[in-house]
Structures are given as C-alpha cells and as structure tokens.
N, C-alpha and C positions, 0 to 999 in steps of 0.2 A: 497356422498361417492367418492372419484375424481375419477380418468380417472385411473391410474395407482392401487389403491386400488381396483376396478372393476377385470382390465385386474387381478391380483394378485384371488381376491375372484377365479375367473371364472377359470385359470386354478388352482386351487387345489382344486376347486373340479370336475374337469376332469382329472386330475391326480389321485385323490382317488374313481372316481366310474371307470377309465380305467383299476388303476393298480388291483385293485378286482373283475375284471371281469375276463382282463388276468386271474389271478392266478388261483381264484376261479375255473372257470366253463374255461382255454382252460390250463394252463399250468399244474395243479395237476392231472389234471385228465388224460394229456400227461407223469406223469412220471410211473404212477400204470398201463397205459397200455405198453410201449414202455421198465421200462427197467428189466419187468421181476423176482425184484426182489422185492416183498410190502414192507421189514423189509427197505430197500437200499430207495427206494421212498418213506413211510413213513419219513425215518429221514429228504433224503433233504423238504419235505412236508413244511414239519414241521419246517425246518429254513426260506424258504419261508414265512411263513407263519408267526414266528416272526419280519421278517423286515416291513412285512403286520399292524403287529399290531404296530408293534415301532412307524413306518411313520403316522398311524393312529390318534395316540397319539398325536408323537408329529405338526403335521402338526395342529390337535382339538385346539389344546393348540397355536401356532403359527395366528388361526383365530381369535378367543379368545378375544386374548393379544391386534390385531389390530381393530378390526370390530366389539368389541360385539357390540358397540353403532351404528353402522350405520347396524346393522342387528335384522332379522323381530324375534322376543319373539319364534317362534317356528321353525324357524331354528334357534336359540344361543341351544335353547335341544335339538332338530335334533346330534349337536354337541358335547355337554356337551352329550348325549346318548349312542354315536359314541364312543368317548372318554374313556367313563365310561367302557362298552362293549369293545373294544382293551385293554383296560391296565387291563378288567378281567380276557381275553382267557390267554395276554401275560404270565401276574405274579399269577394268581389262579391258571386257566384250562389248560394249558401246562403244569404244574410243574408235576400236577397232574394223566396226561395219560402217564409222559413218568417214574413216580411213581409206574400206574398198570399195566403196560406192564414189566417193572422192573419185581415186583411181585407179578407178578396174579393177581392184583385187578383190580375193572371194567372199565374195557379199554372199554366197550361200553356205560357204561353211560360216562363220563367223553371224548370218541371222539364224544358222539350227541350230549354232553353239548357246545364243541369247535365249532361243528358243529351250534350248532344253533347258538348263539353267532357270526359265521362269516357268518350265514344268513342276521343275522339281522346288521349286520353293512351294508351290502351289501344294504338291503332294507333302511338303512340312505340315504348312499353316493346316491340309488337311488332318493330317497325324494330329497334331496338338487340338484342332476344333474336336475330335473326336478322344479324346486322351480324356477333357473335360468336361464333354457328354457323358461322360462313363464316371465318373465320380457320383457319390452319392454325400453329396453334404449331413456329418453325425447327425443331426437332428433330425434331418427324413429318417434316416437308416435310424435311429432308437425309435421312432414314429409308428413303423413299420411292424417295429416285433413288439 
C-alpha cells in the first residue's frame, strides 16, 4: 500500500471511530441532558445518526473500492458488515422508528434494534482502529532491529 493510501486509510478509520464515539457517547447524551425536551432531542439525535450512517456507508464503499486488495480478509469483512449495519439503520430501522413514534407502534423494539446496530458499528470501528494501531510501518520495524 502506498504512503498516501496508508494515510487515507488511517484518516478514514480515525474519522469513523472518532465520529461515532463523539456522537454516541457525548453529543447525543448532551442533547437529552440539556434540551429538556425529549421530542426535540430525539429528533436532533435522529438527524445526527442519519448523517453518521450515510458517512459510514459512503466511507466503507470508498475504502472497499480503493483498498480492498490491500486489506486483510477480516478487515474487508469488518468494513462490509459496518456498511450493512449502517445501511440497515438508515434505510430500514430509522423509518420504522419514525413510524412507530407516529402510530403508537413498538417504539422500544425498533429503538433497541437501532441502538444495537449503532453499538455494532462502534464495535467494528473499534476493531478497525485497534487493528490499524497494531500495524507497525516497515520503516519502524527495520529501525528497531
């Protein structure tokens, strides 16, 4: 993998992991803590998560298109599962949450599934970051010996 592609990949994983972490564990909880309006906080959180899901799908597709031959099979699969989980959240579960809220449907079920899919994505992003940080560039490895 070229130096520029390594940098692109590292930047991609960092953006994915950092964005999901900041959104899921800082921004959205702060909405609910400070807005004092659960309906407004929930609506804003839904918009934030939709953006995150679109970003994850797009980034996973770009990484796959540019780097699929340079990545280990397990890492390729992780990006694929990430894209699938994000797409499922965005285009299947999120509309069902909106529908359940409007019609009195099973909101806890769909919200729980959406939360589980987001947690899965965060776990995959953590795996990708962990894998990336475990790689030692060839120049560093040869300098150690």
